[in-house]
C-alpha positions in Angstrom: 91.5 85.8 110.4 93.8 87.2 113.0 96.0 90.2 112.3 99.2 88.1 112.7 98.1 85.8 109.9 98.2 88.5 107.3 102.0 88.8 107.2 102.5 85.0 106.8 99.9 84.9 103.9 101.7 87.7 102.2 105.1 86.0 102.6 103.8 82.6 101.3 102.2 84.2 98.3 105.3 86.3 97.5 107.4 83.2 97.6 104.9 81.2 95.5 105.2 84.0 92.9 109.0 83.8 93.1 109.3 87.4 94.3 111.9 88.5 96.8 111.3 91.2 99.4 113.3 93.7 97.4 111.3 93.2 94.2 108.0 93.4 96.0 109.2 96.5 97.9 110.1 98.2 94.6 106.6 97.5 93.2 104.9 98.8 96.2 107.3 101.8 96.5 108.4 101.0 100.1 111.7 99.7 101.5 112.5 96.0 101.8 112.6 96.5 105.5 108.9 97.5 105.4 108.0 94.3 103.6 110.1 92.3 106.1 108.4 94.0 109.0 104.9 93.4 107.6 105.7 89.7 106.9 107.0 89.3 110.4 104.1 91.2 112.1 106.4 93.9 113.3 104.6 96.6 111.3 101.0 97.7 110.8 100.8 98.9 107.2 98.3 101.5 106.2 95.3 100.3 104.2 96.8 101.9 101.1 100.1 100.0 101.4 98.3 96.8 102.2 96.0 97.2 99.2 99.0 97.7 96.9 100.7 94.6 98.2 97.6 92.5 97.9 96.9 93.7 94.4 100.4 92.9 93.2 100.2 89.4 94.8 96.7 88.7 93.4 95.1 88.7 96.8 92.2 90.7 98.3 91.0 91.6 101.7 87.4 92.1 102.7 86.6 94.3 105.6 83.3 93.8 107.4 81.9 96.2 110.0 80.3 94.3 112.8 76.7 95.5 113.5 75.6 96.2 117.1 72.2 95.7 118.6 71.6 99.5 118.7 
C-alpha cells in the first residue's frame, strides 16, 4: 500500500460509518482540519494519531520491517 492510499481509506471508512470530519476529530482529539489534511494526503500523522483514527474506524495497520541480506 502506498502512503497516499491511507487517507482515502480513512475517508471512505469514515463516510461508511456516517461520521463527519468534525465528529471524528473530536473522538481523536485533533482539529477537523487535521482530519481533512490526513484524508487529502496533506499531513503525515504520528503513529499515535493514526492508531487512534484506525481504532475508532475499526481498521488496523500492520507495519513490517524489511529484512536485508546482512
